[in-house]
TORLOZA-428860 format. One record per residue (C-alpha): residue number from 1; x, y, z. Coordinates in steps of 0.1 Angstrom, whole numbers, plus 5000, padded with zeros to 4 digits. Example, Ala and Ser with C-alpha at 12.3 -4.5 7.8 and 13.67 -1.06 7.14 Angstrom:
<nodes>
<node><i>1</i><xx>5123</xx><yy>4955</yy><zz>5078</zz></node>
<node><i>2</i><xx>5137</xx><yy>4989</yy><zz>5071</zz></node>
</nodes>
This chain:
<nodes>
<node><i>1</i><xx>5567</xx><yy>6858</yy><zz>6685</zz></node>
<node><i>2</i><xx>5551</xx><yy>6876</yy><zz>6714</zz></node>
<node><i>3</i><xx>5565</xx><yy>6874</yy><zz>6746</zz></node>
<node><i>4</i><xx>5548</xx><yy>6865</yy><zz>6780</zz></node>
<node><i>5</i><xx>5548</xx><yy>6894</yy><zz>6805</zz></node>
<node><i>6</i><xx>5540</xx><yy>6871</yy><zz>6835</zz></node>
<node><i>7</i><xx>5574</xx><yy>6865</yy><zz>6856</zz></node>
<node><i>8</i><xx>5595</xx><yy>6894</yy><zz>6842</zz></node>
<node><i>9</i><xx>5610</xx><yy>6911</yy><zz>6868</zz></node>
<node><i>10</i><xx>5605</xx><yy>6951</yy><zz>6869</zz></node>
<node><i>11</i><xx>5641</xx><yy>6952</yy><zz>6854</zz></node>
<node><i>12</i><xx>5633</xx><yy>6930</yy><zz>6826</zz></node>
<node><i>13</i><xx>5599</xx><yy>6945</yy><zz>6820</zz></node>
<node><i>14</i><xx>5613</xx><yy>6981</yy><zz>6817</zz></node>
<node><i>15</i><xx>5639</xx><yy>6966</yy><zz>6794</zz></node>
<node><i>16</i><xx>5612</xx><yy>6951</yy><zz>6769</zz></node>
<node><i>17</i><xx>5593</xx><yy>6983</yy><zz>6771</zz></node>
<node><i>18</i><xx>5625</xx><yy>7003</yy><zz>6761</zz></node>
<node><i>19</i><xx>5631</xx><yy>6977</yy><zz>6735</zz></node>
<node><i>20</i><xx>5600</xx><yy>6986</yy><zz>6717</zz></node>
<node><i>21</i><xx>5604</xx><yy>7024</yy><zz>6721</zz></node>
<node><i>22</i><xx>5584</xx><yy>7033</yy><zz>6749</zz></node>
<node><i>23</i><xx>5599</xx><yy>7053</yy><zz>6781</zz></node>
<node><i>24</i><xx>5608</xx><yy>7033</yy><zz>6814</zz></node>
<node><i>25</i><xx>5575</xx><yy>7050</yy><zz>6832</zz></node>
<node><i>26</i><xx>5552</xx><yy>7030</yy><zz>6813</zz></node>
<node><i>27</i><xx>5568</xx><yy>6999</yy><zz>6826</zz></node>
<node><i>28</i><xx>5555</xx><yy>7007</yy><zz>6861</zz></node>
<node><i>29</i><xx>5521</xx><yy>7017</yy><zz>6845</zz></node>
<node><i>30</i><xx>5521</xx><yy>6982</yy><zz>6829</zz></node>
<node><i>31</i><xx>5533</xx><yy>6962</yy><zz>6860</zz></node>
<node><i>32</i><xx>5505</xx><yy>6977</yy><zz>6879</zz></node>
<node><i>33</i><xx>5483</xx><yy>6968</yy><zz>6854</zz></node>
<node><i>34</i><xx>5494</xx><yy>6931</yy><zz>6857</zz></node>
<node><i>35</i><xx>5498</xx><yy>6930</yy><zz>6891</zz></node>
<node><i>36</i><xx>5475</xx><yy>6954</yy><zz>6912</zz></node>
<node><i>37</i><xx>5446</xx><yy>6952</yy><zz>6887</zz></node>
<node><i>38</i><xx>5452</xx><yy>6916</yy><zz>6872</zz></node>
<node><i>39</i><xx>5443</xx><yy>6928</yy><zz>6839</zz></node>
<node><i>40</i><xx>5453</xx><yy>6905</yy><zz>6806</zz></node>
<node><i>41</i><xx>5434</xx><yy>6926</yy><zz>6780</zz></node>
<node><i>42</i><xx>5460</xx><yy>6955</yy><zz>6767</zz></node>
<node><i>43</i><xx>5424</xx><yy>6971</yy><zz>6753</zz></node>
<node><i>44</i><xx>5413</xx><yy>6978</yy><zz>6790</zz></node>
<node><i>45</i><xx>5447</xx><yy>6995</yy><zz>6800</zz></node>
<node><i>46</i><xx>5426</xx><yy>7026</yy><zz>6797</zz></node>
<node><i>47</i><xx>5458</xx><yy>7051</yy><zz>6807</zz></node>
<node><i>48</i><xx>5476</xx><yy>7040</yy><zz>6776</zz></node>
<node><i>49</i><xx>5467</xx><yy>7055</yy><zz>6743</zz></node>
<node><i>50</i><xx>5452</xx><yy>7034</yy><zz>6713</zz></node>
<node><i>51</i><xx>5487</xx><yy>7031</yy><zz>6694</zz></node>
<node><i>52</i><xx>5505</xx><yy>7020</yy><zz>6725</zz></node>
<node><i>53</i><xx>5478</xx><yy>6994</yy><zz>6735</zz></node>
<node><i>54</i><xx>5481</xx><yy>6979</yy><zz>6697</zz></node>
<node><i>55</i><xx>5519</xx><yy>6979</yy><zz>6701</zz></node>
<node><i>56</i><xx>5517</xx><yy>6960</yy><zz>6734</zz></node>
<node><i>57</i><xx>5492</xx><yy>6936</yy><zz>6720</zz></node>
<node><i>58</i><xx>5515</xx><yy>6929</yy><zz>6690</zz></node>
<node><i>59</i><xx>5545</xx><yy>6921</yy><zz>6709</zz></node>
<node><i>60</i><xx>5535</xx><yy>6910</yy><zz>6745</zz></node>
<node><i>61</i><xx>5510</xx><yy>6885</yy><zz>6760</zz></node>
<node><i>62</i><xx>5495</xx><yy>6879</yy><zz>6795</zz></node>
<node><i>63</i><xx>5483</xx><yy>6846</yy><zz>6801</zz></node>
<node><i>64</i><xx>5471</xx><yy>6823</yy><zz>6829</zz></node>
<node><i>65</i><xx>5474</xx><yy>6785</yy><zz>6831</zz></node>
<node><i>66</i><xx>5445</xx><yy>6768</yy><zz>6818</zz></node>
<node><i>67</i><xx>5422</xx><yy>6755</yy><zz>6845</zz></node>
<node><i>68</i><xx>5418</xx><yy>6718</yy><zz>6836</zz></node>
<node><i>69</i><xx>5397</xx><yy>6707</yy><zz>6864</zz></node>
<node><i>70</i><xx>5383</xx><yy>6723</yy><zz>6897</zz></node>
<node><i>71</i><xx>5371</xx><yy>6708</yy><zz>6929</zz></node>
<node><i>72</i><xx>5357</xx><yy>6722</yy><zz>6961</zz></node>
<node><i>73</i><xx>5359</xx><yy>6702</yy><zz>6991</zz></node>
<node><i>74</i><xx>5327</xx><yy>6700</yy><zz>7017</zz></node>
<node><i>75</i><xx>5349</xx><yy>6723</yy><zz>7037</zz></node>
<node><i>76</i><xx>5353</xx><yy>6748</yy><zz>7012</zz></node>
<node><i>77</i><xx>5390</xx><yy>6738</yy><zz>7002</zz></node>
<node><i>78</i><xx>5395</xx><yy>6746</yy><zz>6969</zz></node>
<node><i>79</i><xx>5417</xx><yy>6725</yy><zz>6943</zz></node>
<node><i>80</i><xx>5428</xx><yy>6735</yy><zz>6909</zz></node>
<node><i>81</i><xx>5445</xx><yy>6712</yy><zz>6883</zz></node>
<node><i>82</i><xx>5464</xx><yy>6736</yy><zz>6862</zz></node>
<node><i>83</i><xx>5480</xx><yy>6735</yy><zz>6827</zz></node>
<node><i>84</i><xx>5508</xx><yy>6753</yy><zz>6812</zz></node>
<node><i>85</i><xx>5514</xx><yy>6761</yy><zz>6776</zz></node>
<node><i>86</i><xx>5535</xx><yy>6729</yy><zz>6772</zz></node>
<node><i>87</i><xx>5508</xx><yy>6708</yy><zz>6784</zz></node>
<node><i>88</i><xx>5526</xx><yy>6701</yy><zz>6817</zz></node>
<node><i>89</i><xx>5502</xx><yy>6702</yy><zz>6847</zz></node>
<node><i>90</i><xx>5504</xx><yy>6710</yy><zz>6886</zz></node>
<node><i>91</i><xx>5480</xx><yy>6710</yy><zz>6911</zz></node>
<node><i>92</i><xx>5473</xx><yy>6743</yy><zz>6937</zz></node>
<node><i>93</i><xx>5452</xx><yy>6746</yy><zz>6967</zz></node>
<node><i>94</i><xx>5430</xx><yy>6771</yy><zz>6988</zz></node>
<node><i>95</i><xx>5427</xx><yy>6767</yy><zz>7022</zz></node>
<node><i>96</i><xx>5401</xx><yy>6792</yy><zz>7034</zz></node>
<node><i>97</i><xx>5395</xx><yy>6802</yy><zz>7072</zz></node>
<node><i>98</i><xx>5370</xx><yy>6823</yy><zz>7087</zz></node>
<node><i>99</i><xx>5382</xx><yy>6856</yy><zz>7077</zz></node>
<node><i>100</i><xx>5413</xx><yy>6847</yy><zz>7057</zz></node>
<node><i>101</i><xx>5430</xx><yy>6819</yy><zz>7040</zz></node>
<node><i>102</i><xx>5462</xx><yy>6805</yy><zz>7024</zz></node>
<node><i>103</i><xx>5469</xx><yy>6795</yy><zz>6989</zz></node>
<node><i>104</i><xx>5494</xx><yy>6766</yy><zz>6986</zz></node>
<node><i>105</i><xx>5514</xx><yy>6769</yy><zz>6952</zz></node>
<node><i>106</i><xx>5537</xx><yy>6746</yy><zz>6935</zz></node>
<node><i>107</i><xx>5572</xx><yy>6752</yy><zz>6922</zz></node>
<node><i>108</i><xx>5580</xx><yy>6720</yy><zz>6902</zz></node>
<node><i>109</i><xx>5560</xx><yy>6696</yy><zz>6879</zz></node>
<node><i>110</i><xx>5565</xx><yy>6664</yy><zz>6901</zz></node>
<node><i>111</i><xx>5592</xx><yy>6661</yy><zz>6926</zz></node>
<node><i>112</i><xx>5627</xx><yy>6646</yy><zz>6931</zz></node>
<node><i>113</i><xx>5629</xx><yy>6644</yy><zz>6967</zz></node>
<node><i>114</i><xx>5610</xx><yy>6612</yy><zz>6968</zz></node>
<node><i>115</i><xx>5596</xx><yy>6611</yy><zz>7003</zz></node>
<node><i>116</i><xx>5581</xx><yy>6577</yy><zz>7008</zz></node>
<node><i>117</i><xx>5547</xx><yy>6590</yy><zz>7022</zz></node>
<node><i>118</i><xx>5540</xx><yy>6617</yy><zz>6998</zz></node>
<node><i>119</i><xx>5518</xx><yy>6612</yy><zz>6968</zz></node>
<node><i>120</i><xx>5535</xx><yy>6638</yy><zz>6947</zz></node>
<node><i>121</i><xx>5570</xx><yy>6624</yy><zz>6953</zz></node>
<node><i>122</i><xx>5554</xx><yy>6589</yy><zz>6938</zz></node>
<node><i>123</i><xx>5559</xx><yy>6608</yy><zz>6904</zz></node>
<node><i>124</i><xx>5592</xx><yy>6617</yy><zz>6889</zz></node>
<node><i>125</i><xx>5603</xx><yy>6654</yy><zz>6883</zz></node>
<node><i>126</i><xx>5593</xx><yy>6663</yy><zz>6849</zz></node>
<node><i>127</i><xx>5608</xx><yy>6700</yy><zz>6852</zz></node>
<node><i>128</i><xx>5610</xx><yy>6733</yy><zz>6871</zz></node>
<node><i>129</i><xx>5582</xx><yy>6757</yy><zz>6867</zz></node>
<node><i>130</i><xx>5594</xx><yy>6793</yy><zz>6856</zz></node>
<node><i>131</i><xx>5588</xx><yy>6824</yy><zz>6878</zz></node>
<node><i>132</i><xx>5559</xx><yy>6832</yy><zz>6855</zz></node>
<node><i>133</i><xx>5543</xx><yy>6800</yy><zz>6861</zz></node>
<node><i>134</i><xx>5547</xx><yy>6801</yy><zz>6894</zz></node>
<node><i>135</i><xx>5532</xx><yy>6837</yy><zz>6901</zz></node>
<node><i>136</i><xx>5503</xx><yy>6829</yy><zz>6879</zz></node>
<node><i>137</i><xx>5491</xx><yy>6800</yy><zz>6901</zz></node>
<node><i>138</i><xx>5484</xx><yy>6828</yy><zz>6926</zz></node>
<node><i>139</i><xx>5467</xx><yy>6850</yy><zz>6899</zz></node>
<node><i>140</i><xx>5445</xx><yy>6821</yy><zz>6890</zz></node>
<node><i>141</i><xx>5434</xx><yy>6820</yy><zz>6926</zz></node>
<node><i>142</i><xx>5426</xx><yy>6858</yy><zz>6926</zz></node>
<node><i>143</i><xx>5409</xx><yy>6856</yy><zz>6897</zz></node>
<node><i>144</i><xx>5385</xx><yy>6830</yy><zz>6909</zz></node>
<node><i>145</i><xx>5383</xx><yy>6847</yy><zz>6941</zz></node>
<node><i>146</i><xx>5377</xx><yy>6882</yy><zz>6926</zz></node>
<node><i>147</i><xx>5405</xx><yy>6899</yy><zz>6946</zz></node>
<node><i>148</i><xx>5415</xx><yy>6922</yy><zz>6921</zz></node>
<node><i>149</i><xx>5427</xx><yy>6951</yy><zz>6923</zz></node>
<node><i>150</i><xx>5451</xx><yy>6940</yy><zz>6953</zz></node>
<node><i>151</i><xx>5431</xx><yy>6943</yy><zz>6984</zz></node>
<node><i>152</i><xx>5446</xx><yy>6958</yy><zz>7019</zz></node>
<node><i>153</i><xx>5460</xx><yy>6928</yy><zz>7040</zz></node>
<node><i>154</i><xx>5427</xx><yy>6937</yy><zz>7066</zz></node>
<node><i>155</i><xx>5402</xx><yy>6927</yy><zz>7039</zz></node>
<node><i>156</i><xx>5418</xx><yy>6899</yy><zz>7015</zz></node>
<node><i>157</i><xx>5409</xx><yy>6864</yy><zz>7018</zz></node>
<node><i>158</i><xx>5438</xx><yy>6852</yy><zz>6999</zz></node>
<node><i>159</i><xx>5458</xx><yy>6866</yy><zz>7028</zz></node>
<node><i>160</i><xx>5491</xx><yy>6839</yy><zz>7028</zz></node>
<node><i>161</i><xx>5511</xx><yy>6819</yy><zz>7004</zz></node>
<node><i>162</i><xx>5528</xx><yy>6788</yy><zz>7017</zz></node>
<node><i>163</i><xx>5550</xx><yy>6773</yy><zz>6989</zz></node>
<node><i>164</i><xx>5542</xx><yy>6739</yy><zz>7001</zz></node>
<node><i>165</i><xx>5526</xx><yy>6723</yy><zz>6970</zz></node>
<node><i>166</i><xx>5543</xx><yy>6701</yy><zz>6942</zz></node>
<node><i>167</i><xx>5580</xx><yy>6703</yy><zz>6940</zz></node>
<node><i>168</i><xx>5610</xx><yy>6715</yy><zz>6963</zz></node>
<node><i>169</i><xx>5612</xx><yy>6747</yy><zz>6960</zz></node>
<node><i>170</i><xx>5651</xx><yy>6748</yy><zz>6968</zz></node>
<node><i>171</i><xx>5654</xx><yy>6724</yy><zz>6938</zz></node>
<node><i>172</i><xx>5642</xx><yy>6754</yy><zz>6916</zz></node>
<node><i>173</i><xx>5660</xx><yy>6784</yy><zz>6935</zz></node>
<node><i>174</i><xx>5661</xx><yy>6812</yy><zz>6909</zz></node>
<node><i>175</i><xx>5626</xx><yy>6809</yy><zz>6899</zz></node>
<node><i>176</i><xx>5615</xx><yy>6806</yy><zz>6934</zz></node>
<node><i>177</i><xx>5632</xx><yy>6836</yy><zz>6943</zz></node>
<node><i>178</i><xx>5620</xx><yy>6856</yy><zz>6912</zz></node>
<node><i>179</i><xx>5586</xx><yy>6849</yy><zz>6917</zz></node>
<node><i>180</i><xx>5581</xx><yy>6853</yy><zz>6957</zz></node>
<node><i>181</i><xx>5599</xx><yy>6887</yy><zz>6951</zz></node>
<node><i>182</i><xx>5572</xx><yy>6896</yy><zz>6923</zz></node>
<node><i>183</i><xx>5544</xx><yy>6882</yy><zz>6946</zz></node>
<node><i>184</i><xx>5557</xx><yy>6904</yy><zz>6978</zz></node>
<node><i>185</i><xx>5562</xx><yy>6936</yy><zz>6952</zz></node>
<node><i>186</i><xx>5544</xx><yy>6966</yy><zz>6971</zz></node>
<node><i>187</i><xx>5534</xx><yy>6981</yy><zz>6935</zz></node>
<node><i>188</i><xx>5514</xx><yy>6949</yy><zz>6927</zz></node>
<node><i>189</i><xx>5502</xx><yy>6915</yy><zz>6945</zz></node>
<node><i>190</i><xx>5515</xx><yy>6929</yy><zz>6976</zz></node>
<node><i>191</i><xx>5517</xx><yy>6898</yy><zz>6998</zz></node>
<node><i>192</i><xx>5537</xx><yy>6906</yy><zz>7030</zz></node>
<node><i>193</i><xx>5565</xx><yy>6885</yy><zz>7031</zz></node>
<node><i>194</i><xx>5558</xx><yy>6876</yy><zz>7066</zz></node>
<node><i>195</i><xx>5527</xx><yy>6856</yy><zz>7051</zz></node>
<node><i>196</i><xx>5545</xx><yy>6835</yy><zz>7028</zz></node>
<node><i>197</i><xx>5560</xx><yy>6803</yy><zz>7039</zz></node>
<node><i>198</i><xx>5583</xx><yy>6783</yy><zz>7019</zz></node>
<node><i>199</i><xx>5587</xx><yy>6748</yy><zz>7031</zz></node>
<node><i>200</i><xx>5619</xx><yy>6726</yy><zz>7019</zz></node>
<node><i>201</i><xx>5628</xx><yy>6689</yy><zz>7027</zz></node>
<node><i>202</i><xx>5665</xx><yy>6704</yy><zz>7036</zz></node>
<node><i>203</i><xx>5684</xx><yy>6714</yy><zz>7006</zz></node>
<node><i>204</i><xx>5711</xx><yy>6727</yy><zz>7031</zz></node>
<node><i>205</i><xx>5732</xx><yy>6750</yy><zz>7003</zz></node>
<node><i>206</i><xx>5702</xx><yy>6770</yy><zz>6994</zz></node>
<node><i>207</i><xx>5683</xx><yy>6778</yy><zz>7026</zz></node>
<node><i>208</i><xx>5703</xx><yy>6809</yy><zz>7039</zz></node>
<node><i>209</i><xx>5707</xx><yy>6823</yy><zz>7004</zz></node>
<node><i>210</i><xx>5670</xx><yy>6822</yy><zz>6994</zz></node>
<node><i>211</i><xx>5656</xx><yy>6835</yy><zz>7026</zz></node>
<node><i>212</i><xx>5681</xx><yy>6863</yy><zz>7025</zz></node>
<node><i>213</i><xx>5669</xx><yy>6871</yy><zz>6990</zz></node>
<node><i>214</i><xx>5631</xx><yy>6867</yy><zz>6994</zz></node>
<node><i>215</i><xx>5626</xx><yy>6874</yy><zz>7035</zz></node>
<node><i>216</i><xx>5599</xx><yy>6851</yy><zz>7038</zz></node>
<node><i>217</i><xx>5594</xx><yy>6825</yy><zz>7066</zz></node>
<node><i>218</i><xx>5609</xx><yy>6791</yy><zz>7065</zz></node>
<node><i>219</i><xx>5591</xx><yy>6758</yy><zz>7072</zz></node>
<node><i>220</i><xx>5614</xx><yy>6725</yy><zz>7072</zz></node>
<node><i>221</i><xx>5597</xx><yy>6692</yy><zz>7064</zz></node>
<node><i>222</i><xx>5616</xx><yy>6672</yy><zz>7091</zz></node>
<node><i>223</i><xx>5596</xx><yy>6642</yy><zz>7100</zz></node>
<node><i>224</i><xx>5619</xx><yy>6622</yy><zz>7120</zz></node>
<node><i>225</i><xx>5644</xx><yy>6626</yy><zz>7150</zz></node>
<node><i>226</i><xx>5672</xx><yy>6610</yy><zz>7138</zz></node>
<node><i>227</i><xx>5692</xx><yy>6608</yy><zz>7105</zz></node>
<node><i>228</i><xx>5689</xx><yy>6569</yy><zz>7103</zz></node>
<node><i>229</i><xx>5647</xx><yy>6571</yy><zz>7105</zz></node>
<node><i>230</i><xx>5648</xx><yy>6600</yy><zz>7084</zz></node>
<node><i>231</i><xx>5665</xx><yy>6584</yy><zz>7055</zz></node>
<node><i>232</i><xx>5644</xx><yy>6555</yy><zz>7055</zz></node>
<node><i>233</i><xx>5612</xx><yy>6577</yy><zz>7050</zz></node>
<node><i>234</i><xx>5632</xx><yy>6607</yy><zz>7030</zz></node>
<node><i>235</i><xx>5660</xx><yy>6598</yy><zz>7008</zz></node>
<node><i>236</i><xx>5670</xx><yy>6632</yy><zz>7004</zz></node>
<node><i>237</i><xx>5685</xx><yy>6627</yy><zz>7042</zz></node>
<node><i>238</i><xx>5715</xx><yy>6607</yy><zz>7025</zz></node>
<node><i>239</i><xx>5725</xx><yy>6639</yy><zz>7006</zz></node>
<node><i>240</i><xx>5716</xx><yy>6664</yy><zz>7031</zz></node>
<node><i>241</i><xx>5718</xx><yy>6646</yy><zz>7067</zz></node>
<node><i>242</i><xx>5697</xx><yy>6659</yy><zz>7096</zz></node>
<node><i>243</i><xx>5726</xx><yy>6676</yy><zz>7115</zz></node>
<node><i>244</i><xx>5734</xx><yy>6696</yy><zz>7084</zz></node>
<node><i>245</i><xx>5701</xx><yy>6708</yy><zz>7078</zz></node>
<node><i>246</i><xx>5697</xx><yy>6719</yy><zz>7116</zz></node>
<node><i>247</i><xx>5732</xx><yy>6735</yy><zz>7114</zz></node>
<node><i>248</i><xx>5719</xx><yy>6756</yy><zz>7084</zz></node>
<node><i>249</i><xx>5687</xx><yy>6764</yy><zz>7103</zz></node>
<node><i>250</i><xx>5709</xx><yy>6774</yy><zz>7134</zz></node>
<node><i>251</i><xx>5731</xx><yy>6797</yy><zz>7109</zz></node>
<node><i>252</i><xx>5697</xx><yy>6812</yy><zz>7097</zz></node>
<node><i>253</i><xx>5687</xx><yy>6820</yy><zz>7130</zz></node>
<node><i>254</i><xx>5717</xx><yy>6834</yy><zz>7144</zz></node>
<node><i>255</i><xx>5715</xx><yy>6864</yy><zz>7125</zz></node>
<node><i>256</i><xx>5678</xx><yy>6876</yy><zz>7136</zz></node>
<node><i>257</i><xx>5671</xx><yy>6866</yy><zz>7167</zz></node>
<node><i>258</i><xx>5631</xx><yy>6872</yy><zz>7160</zz></node>
<node><i>259</i><xx>5631</xx><yy>6841</yy><zz>7134</zz></node>
<node><i>260</i><xx>5613</xx><yy>6815</yy><zz>7142</zz></node>
<node><i>261</i><xx>5616</xx><yy>6781</yy><zz>7121</zz></node>
<node><i>262</i><xx>5585</xx><yy>6759</yy><zz>7117</zz></node>
<node><i>263</i><xx>5592</xx><yy>6722</yy><zz>7119</zz></node>
<node><i>264</i><xx>5569</xx><yy>6701</yy><zz>7101</zz></node>
<node><i>265</i><xx>5565</xx><yy>6664</yy><zz>7113</zz></node>
<node><i>266</i><xx>5540</xx><yy>6640</yy><zz>7098</zz></node>
<node><i>267</i><xx>5529</xx><yy>6613</yy><zz>7120</zz></node>
<node><i>268</i><xx>5530</xx><yy>6580</yy><zz>7106</zz></node>
<node><i>269</i><xx>5519</xx><yy>6551</yy><zz>7129</zz></node>
<node><i>270</i><xx>5544</xx><yy>6531</yy><zz>7144</zz></node>
<node><i>271</i><xx>5572</xx><yy>6548</yy><zz>7125</zz></node>
<node><i>272</i><xx>5579</xx><yy>6581</yy><zz>7139</zz></node>
<node><i>273</i><xx>5552</xx><yy>6586</yy><zz>7165</zz></node>
<node><i>274</i><xx>5566</xx><yy>6574</yy><zz>7200</zz></node>
<node><i>275</i><xx>5572</xx><yy>6594</yy><zz>7230</zz></node>
<node><i>276</i><xx>5608</xx><yy>6582</yy><zz>7225</zz></node>
<node><i>277</i><xx>5608</xx><yy>6600</yy><zz>7190</zz></node>
<node><i>278</i><xx>5596</xx><yy>6631</yy><zz>7207</zz></node>
<node><i>279</i><xx>5619</xx><yy>6634</yy><zz>7234</zz></node>
<node><i>280</i><xx>5648</xx><yy>6629</yy><zz>7207</zz></node>
<node><i>281</i><xx>5633</xx><yy>6659</yy><zz>7188</zz></node>
<node><i>282</i><xx>5635</xx><yy>6679</yy><zz>7219</zz></node>
<node><i>283</i><xx>5669</xx><yy>6671</yy><zz>7227</zz></node>
<node><i>284</i><xx>5676</xx><yy>6680</yy><zz>7189</zz></node>
<node><i>285</i><xx>5660</xx><yy>6715</yy><zz>7195</zz></node>
<node><i>286</i><xx>5683</xx><yy>6719</yy><zz>7226</zz></node>
<node><i>287</i><xx>5714</xx><yy>6708</yy><zz>7211</zz></node>
<node><i>288</i><xx>5713</xx><yy>6730</yy><zz>7181</zz></node>
<node><i>289</i><xx>5693</xx><yy>6761</yy><zz>7207</zz></node>
<node><i>290</i><xx>5666</xx><yy>6765</yy><zz>7176</zz></node>
<node><i>291</i><xx>5636</xx><yy>6788</yy><zz>7184</zz></node>
<node><i>292</i><xx>5611</xx><yy>6766</yy><zz>7168</zz></node>
<node><i>293</i><xx>5574</xx><yy>6755</yy><zz>7166</zz></node>
<node><i>294</i><xx>5564</xx><yy>6723</yy><zz>7155</zz></node>
<node><i>295</i><xx>5533</xx><yy>6717</yy><zz>7129</zz></node>
<node><i>296</i><xx>5522</xx><yy>6682</yy><zz>7137</zz></node>
<node><i>297</i><xx>5505</xx><yy>6667</yy><zz>7105</zz></node>
<node><i>298</i><xx>5481</xx><yy>6639</yy><zz>7107</zz></node>
<node><i>299</i><xx>5488</xx><yy>6615</yy><zz>7076</zz></node>
<node><i>300</i><xx>5466</xx><yy>6617</yy><zz>7047</zz></node>
<node><i>301</i><xx>5464</xx><yy>6584</yy><zz>7030</zz></node>
<node><i>302</i><xx>5466</xx><yy>6582</yy><zz>6993</zz></node>
<node><i>303</i><xx>5457</xx><yy>6554</yy><zz>6966</zz></node>
<node><i>304</i><xx>5486</xx><yy>6528</yy><zz>6970</zz></node>
<node><i>305</i><xx>5503</xx><yy>6540</yy><zz>7000</zz></node>
<node><i>306</i><xx>5520</xx><yy>6514</yy><zz>7030</zz></node>
<node><i>307</i><xx>5517</xx><yy>6541</yy><zz>7054</zz></node>
<node><i>308</i><xx>5489</xx><yy>6545</yy><zz>7081</zz></node>
<node><i>309</i><xx>5480</xx><yy>6573</yy><zz>7102</zz></node>
<node><i>310</i><xx>5492</xx><yy>6575</yy><zz>7138</zz></node>
<node><i>311</i><xx>5463</xx><yy>6572</yy><zz>7161</zz></node>
<node><i>312</i><xx>5446</xx><yy>6604</yy><zz>7176</zz></node>
<node><i>313</i><xx>5453</xx><yy>6594</yy><zz>7210</zz></node>
<node><i>314</i><xx>5492</xx><yy>6589</yy><zz>7202</zz></node>
<node><i>315</i><xx>5492</xx><yy>6621</yy><zz>7184</zz></node>
<node><i>316</i><xx>5480</xx><yy>6638</yy><zz>7213</zz></node>
<node><i>317</i><xx>5506</xx><yy>6621</yy><zz>7232</zz></node>
<node><i>318</i><xx>5533</xx><yy>6634</yy><zz>7212</zz></node>
<node><i>319</i><xx>5522</xx><yy>6669</yy><zz>7212</zz></node>
<node><i>320</i><xx>5520</xx><yy>6668</yy><zz>7249</zz></node>
<node><i>321</i><xx>5557</xx><yy>6658</yy><zz>7252</zz></node>
<node><i>322</i><xx>5567</xx><yy>6686</yy><zz>7230</zz></node>
<node><i>323</i><xx>5546</xx><yy>6713</yy><zz>7247</zz></node>
<node><i>324</i><xx>5558</xx><yy>6703</yy><zz>7280</zz></node>
<node><i>325</i><xx>5593</xx><yy>6709</yy><zz>7269</zz></node>
<node><i>326</i><xx>5581</xx><yy>6744</yy><zz>7259</zz></node>
<node><i>327</i><xx>5576</xx><yy>6741</yy><zz>7222</zz></node>
<node><i>328</i><xx>5543</xx><yy>6749</yy><zz>7203</zz></node>
<node><i>329</i><xx>5531</xx><yy>6721</yy><zz>7189</zz></node>
<node><i>330</i><xx>5493</xx><yy>6725</yy><zz>7173</zz></node>
<node><i>331</i><xx>5481</xx><yy>6694</yy><zz>7151</zz></node>
<node><i>332</i><xx>5470</xx><yy>6706</yy><zz>7118</zz></node>
<node><i>333</i><xx>5435</xx><yy>6697</yy><zz>7110</zz></node>
<node><i>334</i><xx>5434</xx><yy>6678</yy><zz>7078</zz></node>
<node><i>335</i><xx>5414</xx><yy>6699</yy><zz>7047</zz></node>
<node><i>336</i><xx>5401</xx><yy>6688</yy><zz>7015</zz></node>
<node><i>337</i><xx>5412</xx><yy>6650</yy><zz>7020</zz></node>
<node><i>338</i><xx>5376</xx><yy>6643</yy><zz>7002</zz></node>
<node><i>339</i><xx>5395</xx><yy>6659</yy><zz>6972</zz></node>
<node><i>340</i><xx>5427</xx><yy>6645</yy><zz>6976</zz></node>
<node><i>341</i><xx>5439</xx><yy>6681</yy><zz>6986</zz></node>
<node><i>342</i><xx>5455</xx><yy>6677</yy><zz>7019</zz></node>
<node><i>343</i><xx>5487</xx><yy>6676</yy><zz>7026</zz></node>
<node><i>344</i><xx>5511</xx><yy>6654</yy><zz>7006</zz></node>
<node><i>345</i><xx>5482</xx><yy>6643</yy><zz>6983</zz></node>
<node><i>346</i><xx>5488</xx><yy>6665</yy><zz>6952</zz></node>
<node><i>347</i><xx>5496</xx><yy>6652</yy><zz>6922</zz></node>
<node><i>348</i><xx>5498</xx><yy>6665</yy><zz>6884</zz></node>
<node><i>349</i><xx>5470</xx><yy>6641</yy><zz>6869</zz></node>
<node><i>350</i><xx>5432</xx><yy>6647</yy><zz>6880</zz></node>
<node><i>351</i><xx>5420</xx><yy>6616</yy><zz>6901</zz></node>
<node><i>352</i><xx>5386</xx><yy>6613</yy><zz>6904</zz></node>
<node><i>353</i><xx>5371</xx><yy>6601</yy><zz>6939</zz></node>
</nodes>
């Protein structure tokens, strides 16, 4: 049975190459073909002999998930519905800016966190994605936009990665760590660690560990200024209360004064958008002495959800309170709403508009 190479670490790839009787330096060459050139056809690997190309094809495969559906929003946001070998599916999104853009990748099929406002959370967790399935999502985006070989940071349009798609990455820590280290490896895809942001709902035991192992940026889905309210809209807070999450953030920052944390805050009408809620958030930041930026997110409706977006005037008032206290609090511009590609709208089943 042939073995999939996408998702293997450098050490694992070297072991596989050695197992078929080839010298270890071939593993580095193969790594570059897979992750720098984006090649899937062994026959096109020109610095390998004909015999070696045949041997590789007999033992290994380099595949991508199947693109089941692809939608392009009026604002140029692109969404893919991807299917893996076992038939399970996830969605991935590319959000372009003028000269760059972010690819939003998933780490699980479904999600076990169950946030009440999240479309993904309305479907149960099916399984974790493998490291290869996480990495290959970004490779699909590279295929689509023709960014092979790996371009420099100055010229690439797929410049950033946000681990904010389907699933909770810290419920799948081993594969998330492995995938992020492949994506940032300088001999291959080579995305800078500072251009990758991993978002978590606050799985306390894994926060420091995964960040130390990957060196990427941290975003925390906060969405409430106190534990009582947070538990109502984010059941995970019953397992990892708000104070424990913020203590973990404090510990993470204590080791490096340059680390800033982005707190994501989805504004829900008459739920968490009051001026009093803003004041409570400010008090929390001061209590834990956190260096933070707030990312205020307008709620993106999805079929069957009971929540409503906070009015624009209230969003501005909320942001102003945070800014007056010295915190950056930009309001995220919703993207891809017409194709259900905005924050909290992803799901593993294609839904026609």
